[in-house]
Structure formats: structure tokens, C-alpha cells
C-alpha positions in Angstrom: 7.8 30.9 -31.3 5.5 30.2 -34.2 4.3 26.8 -35.2 2.9 25.4 -38.4 0.2 22.7 -38.2 -0.7 20.2 -40.9 -2.5 16.9 -40.4 -3.5 15.6 -37.0 -2.5 17.8 -34.1 -3.8 15.9 -31.1 -3.1 15.5 -27.5 0.6 16.4 -26.7 1.0 17.8 -30.2 -1.7 20.4 -29.6 -0.4 21.1 -26.1 3.0 21.9 -27.7 1.4 24.2 -30.2 -0.6 25.9 -27.4 2.8 26.7 -25.6 3.9 28.6 -28.8 3.0 32.3 -29.3 1.6 31.9 -32.8 -0.2 29.1 -34.6 -0.7 28.7 -38.4 -2.7 25.8 -39.7 -3.2 24.4 -43.2 -6.8 24.4 -44.5 -6.4 20.7 -45.6 -9.4 18.5 -44.6 -7.0 16.2 -42.7 -5.8 19.0 -40.4 -7.5 18.4 -37.1 -6.8 19.8 -33.6 -8.0 18.4 -30.3 -7.3 17.1 -26.8 -8.8 13.6 -26.9 -7.1 12.3 -23.7 -10.3 11.8 -21.7 -11.1 9.0 -24.2 -8.1 7.2 -22.8 -9.2 7.9 -19.2 -6.6 10.6 -18.6 -6.5 14.4 -19.1 -4.3 16.7 -21.1 -1.3 16.7 -18.8 1.2 19.0 -20.6 -0.6 22.3 -20.0 -3.6 21.8 -22.1 -6.1 22.3 -19.2 -4.4 25.7 -18.5 -3.5 27.2 -21.8 -6.6 26.4 -23.8 -9.1 28.2 -21.5 -6.9 31.3 -21.5 -6.8 31.2 -25.3 -10.4 30.5 -26.3 -12.4 31.0 -23.1 -13.6 28.6 -20.4 -16.8 27.4 -22.0 -15.2 26.6 -25.4 -12.2 24.9 -23.7 -14.3 22.8 -21.5 -16.3 21.7 -24.5 -13.2 20.3 -26.0 -11.4 19.0 -22.9 -14.3 17.2 -21.2 -15.6 15.5 -24.3 -12.2 14.9 -26.0 -13.5 16.7 -29.1 -11.4 17.0 -32.2 -12.1 20.0 -34.5 -11.2 20.6 -38.1 -8.8 23.5 -38.9 -11.7 25.8 -40.0 -13.5 25.4 -36.6 -10.2 25.8 -34.7 -9.6 29.1 -36.5 -13.1 30.4 -35.8 -12.9 29.7 -32.1 -9.3 31.1 -31.8 -7.0 28.1 -31.4 -5.4 29.0 -34.7 -4.2 32.5 -35.6 -4.0 32.0 -39.4 -5.5 29.4 -41.8 -3.6 29.1 -45.1 -3.2 26.6 -48.0 -0.7 23.8 -47.3 1.5 25.0 -50.1 2.4 28.3 -48.3 2.1 27.0 -44.7 5.9 26.9 -44.2 6.5 30.4 -45.7 3.7 32.0 -43.6 4.9 30.4 -40.4 8.5 31.5 -40.9 7.3 35.0 -41.7 5.4 35.2 -38.5 8.4 33.9 -36.5 10.6 36.6 -38.1 8.1 39.3 -37.3 7.9 38.2 -33.6 11.7 38.1 -33.5 11.6 41.8 -34.5 9.3 42.6 -31.6 5.8 42.2 -33.1 3.2 40.7 -30.8 0.0 39.2 -32.3 -3.3 40.8 -31.1 -5.7 38.3 -29.5 -9.4 38.2 -29.8 -11.4 38.4 -26.6 -12.0 34.7 -25.8 -15.7 33.9 -26.1 -16.7 37.5 -26.9 -18.5 39.7 -24.4 -20.4 36.8 -22.7 -17.2 34.9 -22.4 -15.6 37.9 -20.7 -18.6 38.3 -18.4 -18.5 34.7 -17.3 -14.7 34.1 -17.2 -13.7 37.5 -15.8 -15.3 37.1 -12.3 -15.5 34.3 -9.8 -19.3 34.2 -9.7 -19.5 33.8 -13.5 -16.9 31.1 -13.4 -18.7 29.3 -10.6 -21.9 29.2 -12.8 -19.9 27.8 -15.7 -18.3 25.0 -13.7 -21.5 24.1 -11.9 -23.3 23.7 -15.2 -20.3 21.7 -16.7 -20.1 19.4 -13.6 -23.9 18.7 -13.8 -23.6 17.9 -17.5 -20.6 15.6 -17.0 -22.3 13.6 -14.3 -25.5 13.3 -16.4 -23.4 11.9 -19.4 -21.0 9.7 -17.5 -23.0 8.6 -14.5 -19.8 8.9 -12.5 -18.3 5.9 -14.4 -15.5 8.0 -16.0 -13.3 10.0 -13.6 -11.3 11.8 -16.3 -13.8 14.5 -17.3 -14.3 15.5 -13.6 -10.6 15.6 -13.1 -10.2 17.8 -16.2 -12.8 20.1 -14.8 -11.0 20.4 -11.6 -7.7 21.1 -13.3 -9.2 23.9 -15.3 -11.0 25.4 -12.3 -7.9 25.2 -10.1 -5.7 27.0 -12.7 -8.2 29.8 -13.3 -8.6 30.3 -9.5 -5.0 30.0 -8.4 -2.9 30.9 -11.4 -1.0 29.2 -14.2 1.8 27.7 -12.0 -0.6 26.2 -9.5 -2.8 24.9 -12.3 0.1 23.2 -14.1 1.0 21.5 -10.8 -2.5 20.3 -10.1 -2.9 19.2 -13.7 0.2 17.0 -13.4 -1.0 15.5 -10.1 -4.4 14.6 -11.5 -2.8 13.1 -14.6 -0.7 10.8 -12.5 -3.7 9.7 -10.5 -5.8 9.0 -13.6 -3.0 7.1 -15.4 -3.1 4.2 -12.9 -6.9 3.8 -12.7 -8.6 0.6 -13.9 -10.8 2.8 -16.2 -7.8 4.3 -17.9 -6.2 0.8 -18.3 -9.4 -0.5 -20.0 -9.7 2.5 -22.3 -6.0 2.3 -23.3 -6.5 -1.4 -24.1 -9.4 -0.6 -26.3 -7.4 2.1 -28.1 -4.5 -0.4 -28.8 -7.1 -3.0 -29.9 -8.8 -0.7 -32.4 -5.4 0.5 -33.6 -4.3 -3.1 -34.3 -7.6 -3.8 -36.1 -6.8 -0.9 -38.6 -4.0 -3.1 -40.0 -5.7 -6.5 -39.6 -7.6 -8.0 -42.6 -8.9 -10.9 -40.5 -7.3 -13.7 -42.6 -3.7 -15.0 -42.9 -1.6 -13.6 -45.7 -4.3 -11.3 -47.1 -4.1 -10.5 -50.8 -4.3 -6.8 -51.9 -7.8 -5.5 -51.9 -9.5 -4.3 -55.0 -10.3 -0.6 -55.1 -14.0 0.2 -55.1 -14.9 3.1 -57.3 -18.6 2.3 -57.9 -21.0 0.9 -55.3 -24.4 -0.6 -56.0 -27.0 -0.6 -53.1 -30.1 -2.8 -53.4 -32.8 -1.7 -51.0 -33.5 2.0 -50.5 -34.9 1.7 -47.0 -33.4 2.9 -43.7 -30.3 0.7 -43.8 -29.7 1.0 -47.6 -29.9 4.8 -47.6 -27.6 4.9 -44.6 -25.0 2.7 -46.4 -25.3 4.8 -49.5 -25.0 8.2 -47.8 -22.1 7.1 -45.6 -20.2 5.5 -48.6 -20.4 8.8 -50.4 -19.4 11.0 -47.5 -16.6 8.8 -46.2 -15.3 6.9 -49.3 -16.3 9.4 -52.1 -17.5 6.6 -54.4 -20.2 6.7 -57.0 -23.4 5.1 -55.5 -26.3 3.7 -57.5 -29.4 2.7 -55.5 -32.1 0.3 -56.6 -35.5 -0.6 -55.2 -38.7 -2.1 -56.4 -40.4 1.2 -57.5 -39.4 4.8 -58.1 -41.2 6.3 -55.0 -39.1 4.0 -52.7 -36.0 5.0 -54.6 -36.8 8.7 -54.3 -37.4 8.3 -50.5 -34.1 6.4 -50.2 -32.2 9.1 -52.2 -33.6 11.8 -50.0 -32.6 9.9 -46.8 -29.1 9.4 -48.2 -28.9 13.2 -49.0 -29.9 13.9 -45.4 -26.6 12.5 -44.3 -24.8 14.9 -46.6 -27.1 17.7 -45.5 -26.1 17.0 -41.9 -22.4 17.1 -42.7 -22.9 20.5 -44.5 -24.9 21.8 -41.6 -22.2 20.9 -39.1 -19.6 22.4 -41.5 -17.8 19.1 -41.9 -17.9 19.7 -45.7 -18.0 22.9 -47.8 -20.8 23.8 -50.2 -18.5 22.9 -53.1 -17.8 19.5 -51.5 -21.5 19.0 -50.9 -22.3 19.7 -54.6 -19.6 17.3 -55.7 -20.7 14.5 -53.4 -24.5 14.8 -54.2 -23.6 14.3 -57.9 -22.2 10.9 -57.0 -25.7 9.6 -55.9 -28.3 8.2 -58.3 -31.0 5.6 -58.3 -33.4 3.5 -60.4 -36.1 0.8 -60.1 -33.9 -1.3 -62.4 -30.3 -2.5 -62.4 -29.2 0.0 -65.0 -25.9 1.5 -63.8 -24.8 -1.6 -61.8 -22.8 -3.1 -64.6 -19.5 -1.5 -63.6 -19.9 -1.7 -59.8 -17.0 -3.4 -58.1 -19.2 -4.0 -55.0 -22.9 -4.4 -54.5 -24.4 -4.4 -51.0 -28.0 -5.6 -50.5 -30.0 -4.2 -47.7 -33.4 -5.8 -48.4 -35.9 -7.5 -46.1 -34.5 -10.1 -43.7 -35.9 -13.1 -45.6 -33.7 -15.8 -47.1 -35.7 -16.2 -50.3 -35.8 -12.4 -50.9 -32.0 -12.1 -50.5 -31.4 -15.1 -52.7 -33.6 -13.6 -55.5 -31.7 -10.3 -55.2 -28.4 -12.2 -55.5 -29.5 -13.9 -58.7 -30.6 -10.5 -60.2 -27.4 -8.8 -59.2 -25.2 -11.5 -60.7 -27.1 -11.2 -64.0 -26.6 -7.4 -64.0 -22.9 -7.2 -63.0 -19.5 -8.5 -64.2 -17.9 -11.6 -63.0 -15.5 -9.9 -60.6 -18.2 -7.9 -58.7 -18.4 -8.6 -55.0 -21.9 -9.3 -53.6 -22.2 -8.3 -49.9 -25.3 -9.0 -47.8 -26.2 -6.7 -45.0 -28.1 -9.6 -43.2 -28.1 -9.4 -39.5 -28.7 -13.1 -38.8 -28.9 -15.3 -41.9 -25.8 -17.4 -42.5 -24.0 -16.3 -45.6 -23.5 -19.8 -47.0 -27.4 -20.1 -47.1 -27.7 -17.0 -49.2 -24.8 -18.1 -51.4 -26.6 -21.3 -52.2 -28.4 -19.3 -54.9 -25.2 -17.9 -56.4 -23.5 -18.7 -59.6 -20.3 -17.2 -58.1 -20.5 -18.2 -54.4 -16.8 -17.4 -54.0 -17.6 -13.7 -54.4 -20.4 -13.6 -51.9 -19.8 -12.2 -48.4 -21.6 -10.6 -45.5 -21.1 -6.9 -44.5 -23.4 -6.4 -41.5 -23.7 -2.6 -40.7 -25.5 -1.3 -37.6 -28.2 1.3 -37.3 -27.9 4.2 -37.8 -25.1 3.5 -40.3 -23.8 7.1 -40.3 -23.1 6.9 -36.6 -22.4 3.3 -35.6 -18.6 2.5 -36.0 -18.7 -1.3 -36.5 -19.2 -3.5 -39.5 -19.1 -7.3 -39.2 -17.5 -8.9 -42.3 -18.6 -12.5 -42.7 -17.0 -14.8 -45.3 -18.5 -18.2 -46.0 -16.3 -21.3 -46.3 -16.2 -20.6 -50.1 -15.5 -16.9 -50.1 -12.2 -15.9 -51.7 -9.5 -14.2 -49.6 -9.4 -11.3 -52.0 -13.1 -10.7 -51.5 -12.5 -10.6 -47.7 -9.6 -8.1 -48.2 -11.8 -5.9 -50.5 -14.7 -5.9 -48.0 -12.6 -5.1 -45.0 -10.8 -2.3 -46.9 -14.0 -0.8 -48.1 -15.4 -1.0 -44.6 -12.5 1.1 -43.4 -12.9 3.6 -46.2 -16.5 4.0 -44.9 -15.0 5.0 -41.5 -15.9 1.7 -39.8 -14.0 -0.7 -37.7 -14.4 -4.1 -39.4 -14.2 -7.4 -37.5 -14.1 -10.6 -39.4 -16.4 -13.2 -37.9 -17.4 -16.8 -38.5 -20.4 -17.6 -40.7 -23.0 -18.7 -38.1 -26.6 -17.5 -37.3 -26.5 -14.1 -35.7 -22.7 -13.8 -36.2 -21.2 -12.2 -33.1 -23.2 -9.2 -32.2 -26.7 -10.6 -32.5 -25.5 -13.9 -31.0 -24.7 -12.2 -27.7 -27.2 -9.4 -27.8 -30.3 -11.6 -28.4 -30.2 -13.4 -24.9 -29.8 -9.9 -23.3 -32.9 -8.5 -25.1 -34.8 -11.7 -24.4 -34.0 -11.6 -20.7 -35.2 -8.0 -20.6 -38.6 -9.3 -21.8 -38.6 -11.9 -19.0 -37.9 -9.2 -16.5 -40.8 -7.0 -17.8 -43.2 -9.9 -17.4 -41.9 -10.5 -13.8 -42.8 -6.9 -12.9 -39.8 -4.7 -13.5 -41.0 -1.3 -14.9 -39.8 -0.4 -18.4 -38.1 2.9 -17.3 -36.5 1.1 -14.3 -35.1 -1.6 -16.5 -33.6 1.0 -18.9 -32.3 3.1 -16.0 -30.5 0.3 -14.3 -28.6 -0.7 -17.5 -27.7 3.0 -18.2 -26.3 3.2 -14.7 -24.3 0.0 -15.5 -22.8 1.9 -18.4 -24.8 1.2 -21.5 -25.7 4.3 -23.6 -29.4 3.2 -23.6 -31.3 0.5 -21.8 -32.6 -2.7 -23.5 -36.2 -1.5 -24.0 -35.1 1.7 -25.6 -32.8 -0.3 -27.8 -35.7 -2.6 -28.9 -37.6 0.5 -29.9 -34.7 1.8 -31.9 -34.0 -1.5 -33.6 -37.7 -2.2 -34.3 -39.8 -5.0 -32.8 -40.3 -6.5 -36.3 -36.6 -6.8 -36.8 -36.2 -8.1 -33.3 -38.8 -10.8 -33.9 -37.0 -11.9 -37.1 -33.7 -12.1 -35.3 -35.0 -14.1 -32.4 -36.8 -16.5 -34.8 -33.6 -17.3 -36.7 -31.7 -17.7 -33.5 -34.3 -19.9 -31.9 -34.4 -22.2 -35.0 -30.6 -22.4 -34.9 -29.8 -22.8 -31.2 -33.0 -24.1 -29.6 -34.8 -23.2 -26.4 -32.3 -21.0 -24.8 -33.2 -18.5 -27.5 -36.9 -19.1 -27.2 -38.8 -15.8 -27.9 -40.6 -14.1 -25.0 -44.4 -14.6 -25.9 -45.2 -11.2 -24.5 -43.3 -9.5 -27.3 -45.5 -11.0 -30.1 -48.3 -8.7 -29.2 -46.2 -5.6 -29.8 -45.6 -6.6 -33.5 -49.3 -7.6 -34.0 -50.5 -4.2 -32.7 -48.1 -2.3 -34.9 -46.0 -1.1 -32.0 -42.7 -1.5 -33.8 -40.8 1.3 -32.1 -39.5 4.7 -33.1 -40.0 4.1 -36.9 -43.7 3.4 -36.3 -44.1 6.4 -34.0 -45.1 4.0 -31.2 -43.4 1.2 -29.2 -42.7 0.7 -25.6 -42.3 4.5 -25.5 -44.4 7.3 -27.0 -42.9 9.3 -29.9 -44.0 12.7 -31.2 -42.3 14.5 -34.0 -39.5 11.9 -34.0 -38.7 12.6 -30.3 -38.9 10.0 -27.6 -41.5 10.6 -24.8 -42.5 8.7 -21.8 -43.5 5.1 -21.4 -46.9 4.2 -23.0 -48.9 2.7 -20.1 -51.0 0.7 -22.5 -48.0 -1.5 -23.3 -48.2 -3.3 -20.0 -51.7 -4.6 -20.7 -50.7 -5.5 -24.2 -47.8 -7.7 -23.0 -49.6 -9.0 -19.9 -47.2 -7.4 -17.4 -47.8 -5.4 -14.3 -45.0 -3.1 -13.0 -44.9 -4.2 -9.3 -41.2 -4.1 -8.6 -40.0 -7.5 -9.7 -36.6 -8.8 -8.7 -34.3 -6.4 -6.8 -32.1 -4.1 -8.9 -28.8 -6.0 -8.3 -30.4 -9.2 -9.7 -31.9 -7.4 -12.7 -28.4 -6.2 -13.7 -26.8 -9.6 -12.9 -29.3 -11.5 -15.0 -28.9 -9.2 -18.0 -25.1 -9.1 -17.9 -24.5 -12.8 -17.1 -26.8 -14.2 -19.8 -24.8 -12.1 -22.3 -21.4 -13.1 -20.9 -22.4 -16.8 -20.9 -23.4 -16.7 -24.6 -20.3 -14.7 -25.4 -18.1 -17.4 -23.8 -20.0 -20.1 -25.8 -19.5 -18.2 -29.0 -15.8 -17.7 -28.4 -15.5 -21.4 -27.9 -17.1 -22.0 -31.3 -14.6 -19.6 -32.9 -17.3 -17.0 -33.9 -14.7 -14.3 -33.3 -11.0 -14.9 -33.9 -9.8 -13.4 -30.6 -11.3 -11.9 -27.4 -10.0 -8.6 -28.7 -12.3 -8.7 -31.7 -15.2 -9.8 -29.5 -14.8 -6.9 -27.0 -14.2 -4.2 -29.7 -17.3 -5.5 -31.5 -19.5 -5.4 -28.4 -18.3 -1.9 -27.5 -18.7 -0.5 -31.1 -21.7 -2.6 -32.1 -24.2 -2.0 -29.2 -22.4 0.1 -26.7 -21.1 -2.3 -24.1 -19.6 0.0 -21.4 -16.0 0.8 -22.6 -14.8 1.4 -19.1 -15.5 -2.2 -18.4 -13.4 -3.3 -21.3 -16.0 -5.4 -23.2 -17.9 -8.5 -22.1 -15.0 -10.9 -22.2 -12.6 -8.7 -20.3 -15.4 -7.9 -17.8 -15.9 -11.7 -17.5 -12.2 -12.0 -16.7 -12.6 -9.3 -14.0 -15.5 -11.2 -12.4 -13.7 -14.5 -12.6 -15.1 -17.7 -14.3 -15.6 -19.5 -11.0 -17.8 -16.7 -9.6 -19.8 -16.5 -12.9 -20.4 -20.2 -13.0 -21.6 -20.2 -9.5 -24.1 -17.4 -10.1 -25.3 -18.9 -13.4 -26.0 -22.2 -11.6 -28.0 -20.4 -9.0 -30.0 -18.6 -11.7 -30.5 -21.8 -13.7 -32.0 -23.5 -10.6 -34.5 -20.6 -10.2 -35.2 -19.5 -13.8 -34.4 -22.4 -16.1 -31.8 -23.9 -18.5 -31.2 -20.6 -20.4 -28.8 -19.8 -17.6 -26.9 -23.1 -17.6 -23.2 -22.3 -17.7 -21.3 -22.8 -21.0 -18.6 -25.5 -21.2 -16.1 -22.7 -21.9 -16.8 -21.1 -18.5 -16.9 -24.4 -16.7 -13.5 -25.2 -18.1 -12.1 -21.8 -17.2 -13.4 -22.2 -13.7 -11.7 -25.6 -13.3 -8.4 -24.4 -14.6 -8.6 -20.9 -13.1 -8.1 -19.6 -16.7 -9.2 -16.4 -18.5 -9.9 -15.1 -22.0 -6.9 -12.8 -21.9 -3.4 -13.9 -20.7 
């Protein structure tokens, strides 16, 4: 049997194709092939763990199965999943011709999977043992044992290669059944359905049709501005005009935006022709020339209210009356920025996360005066940029920084109490975060963190009081990775070990501090408590939006379902009891929120 492939061929679709004798794929950019089941906490259960290694070799197959990788048609052809790559216009004819040839007795010749090295490793038990040992070590290093599906996929592949196809198919089905009923799979499937629902949700009732953005203006050519510009070109294919105070800054921003395109070309995500076409969409100036026809302008300037208001005035003077002005502010309420606007109904927040090219979330923040059409346009453009937008209430810190700031602050308290920097990071990585809180501070930048905490402290009082020890980091220029020094050392852009001089600077001495279980408890519960409080204030529309935002915005462990679902698992009564104990010992910042107290009394949850 021959099969033609056009568009997304994922999961069971690819497993069906693998069961066919011959595969022809279109070379269309939307044609993708992969086995992403591990992202749902399961494994390919219809023969994928058996047929893919036999087709492309063990190492290449494990690379796809264990990470849930999805490849474009060109890569699938290179590694041997696809036998022919043709234009979509002739896909049907070529596939039918191959089927007729096979009906006449022709058998396609197969390339040796993985070349000579692949044959050397796959063709004998010792070589396979080395491959599986290395793969198991890598999986455990990446998942910390929190996700059972990759290890089960490894077992399914190994069993089939050792005991034959029939035994492998049987074991694969058994493992699939075991994984499908795990709590991890349930949480990951819930996240999948939540993100799928958000793809059709504009965050407002009866949303009007969005305006189509053809031209984007970006004010501020720094790290965030260049990231927004480069991502908008790569993902949305729009004309982008960047502006900054002087030409050297503009040139630096243009180069950084082109780096995003260079990376796509290097990884063969775009062709040289596509690269040349996309680069031509990018331009810049130290004036607002070229902004006149922009349907959307995003400002990414310094996090200072007066600066953002001045930019807003300048943009309104340089653009037409229908232009949408979006602020990339991380904490400043949009209604405060819009006080300087002549057209406040066309002002909105679009808070992207760093680095923009990789982080999948954007918070969309309308003020009370923002038009519904402006919300629709902003959400739609966020999706075109490859992001998952969540619409949140206009309030200091919005959703992500509202719940992340107490977590980062508590990390500072723990450092002062004697917990070592690397131990603090290690514990939260073990809990399931991609990086620990101190590494995250270095990545965000201590100057940015100081600004965020200042805004939150002013808005919400002493529970957001900044940790005094952190002030010395900013004064000494230890801003993090971007400055080449922070809590960790950096050389050539690469993170090194902890800088011992930091302890003296912040007045801390790593002597153990609280026990590990309490360290984790304090960091998690202070976040859950603020998340509950924010939900009670309507900062997010639903617990679904809050959990997706936390997972995509700063990497809350997906296998735990998000902070609100994790809170449901712990139970409000238990959380309130632990918070009261912590409040007695460490102060009012741990005082349980009214939302959690109410849930504890009623035995209620965030989710039904």
C-alpha cells in the first residue's frame, strides 16, 4: 500500500502511514510528521514504537519518540520516513503511480537506517545496549523521573528490537494502557484540551472580527523589541518597522531580529529563498517614518510609566486613527499608560515573555475603555505570532508577575536564611520547574526584577515587600546573564557556577537553612496563595486560563496541571493549615487568602 501525506500527519496518522509500504509527502510547509504522544503522557500505541526504529534506525527513532518531536517533510525525507517528496499538485498522481508499480511486483529499495554507524549500533545487542543506556540517562536527566511516558517508550522500542515485532507490539499496547490511566497523562491531556479551546477563544463575549495586521511598528530595539520584531516576521510574515532613539541602537536591534531568522535558516525551518524574502520585511529608523500605515504598534521601551506615556503620544501623532497601540509592559496597569492617550479605546497591553522567540505565552490586557475589536485584533495577532494568548484583567503585574513575584521574593528570603543558591535551584528543578528561581532571576535580569517588585509593593503592600539583600545586586551591576554576571558566572554567554562573592554582597551564608521539604513548601504555597487571591479578584477569567498561563509563562510543571489544579490536588483545608503555620513563623506574607479560607470551609475547589 502507498500513502500520500499532506498537512499534519501526527500520532495515529503517522502510525498508519508507517504501516504502509511506501510514503509520498508534499513539500508544503504545513506538511509535518511526528509522534507527539509523550506530550500527552502516553506513547505511540499503534505500532509506532516498533515500525519507526526499523525504518530509520534506533537513534533517530528514539529522538522522535522520546521527545515527541514533529519534523517538517524535508527532514522526514532526509532521515528516511518519507520515500518521495513532491509538490502538492502532483502528490495524488505520484502516490497512485507508486501503488500501481507495487501491485505489479515492484518493491522499493530501502536506505540503510542511520548509515554505517546505525548498522553498527543497531545490528548487535552490545551496540543496542549502549544506545539504550545513553537514551535512558538522557531521559532521566531531562524529566527527573516526573514523566513516565518517555521511559515506557524506551522500553517498548527495546523490547521489540530484542524479542521481535509481534512481542514488541504486544508490549507497546500494554504500556500504552498503563500510561493512559496515570495522573500525569490525565493532567497533560487536560492541558492539551485547554490550549486547544484557547485557540478559538478571544477572551470576550461576542468578539467582533479582528482587523488583519499587514504592517507592524515596534518601538524599542532592545532585547524584547527585537524579539517581537523577529518573531512577527518569521511567524506572521508581516512588514516590521523598528524605531529607537538613535541609529546604533536600531542597528543592534535589527541584527538581533535577524538572528532569529538566521536560527530558523540554520535549523532548516526555512529555505534560503524564504530567508531572503523575510529579511526584506525588516527595516528600522530613529524616527517614526514608516509607521503611518501600521495597523498595530507595539512598544517595548523601558519599564517606566512616563517613558511609555511619551512613546504613546509620539505614536498617536505618527499613525492613523485606527492604529492599535499595544504596550509590552510587564507590570504597569494599561489604564495608567492610556491616561496620556488621545485614543484610549485603541490602547491595550500585549505582554510577551523572554525570550520572545521561544516563550509560547502572551498576556493580552484590555483596559476598561479598550474596544472589543482591539481585543480581537490583539488576540488574533498573538496567535499569528505562534503564541497562546490569555486575556487578563488590567491590574498591576497582571497574572504572571502577580503570582511569580511572591515566589521570587521567597527565594530571596530563603537565601538569607542560609539555603545555598545551587540547592535552591536544584530543589525546584526536582519539583518540576525547567529552571530554579535564582537562575530565573539571572535570566530575567535583576534590574527588571527590581522594577517589578517595586510596582507590586506599591500596589499591594507589605506582602510584596522587596528582599533588601537583592538591592546590592543591582547596585553592583550584577544584573544577570545580560551583564555577564549575576548570582552565577557567565563566560561567552554560557552559564557557569555560582559566584561565591554573591553571598557576601547579599549578606547571606550558605549553612543549610530550612530542610528541603520546607523550602519547596514555602516557594509553592506562597505562589498558590497569591494565585487564589488573584482568581478571586478576576485577574484571569477561568482557572483554565490561569493554569495554562503559568505553564507557558514561566514553566510551572505541566505534569502537576498548573498552580490552581495542583492546589485542588493538595486540598484547600491542607493548604490553609500549612499557610497558617508558616504565617506564625515567618510573618503575614503567608496569611491564607480569603478565597482559600472559603474553599476550605465549603470543601470547594477551583475546578468542578
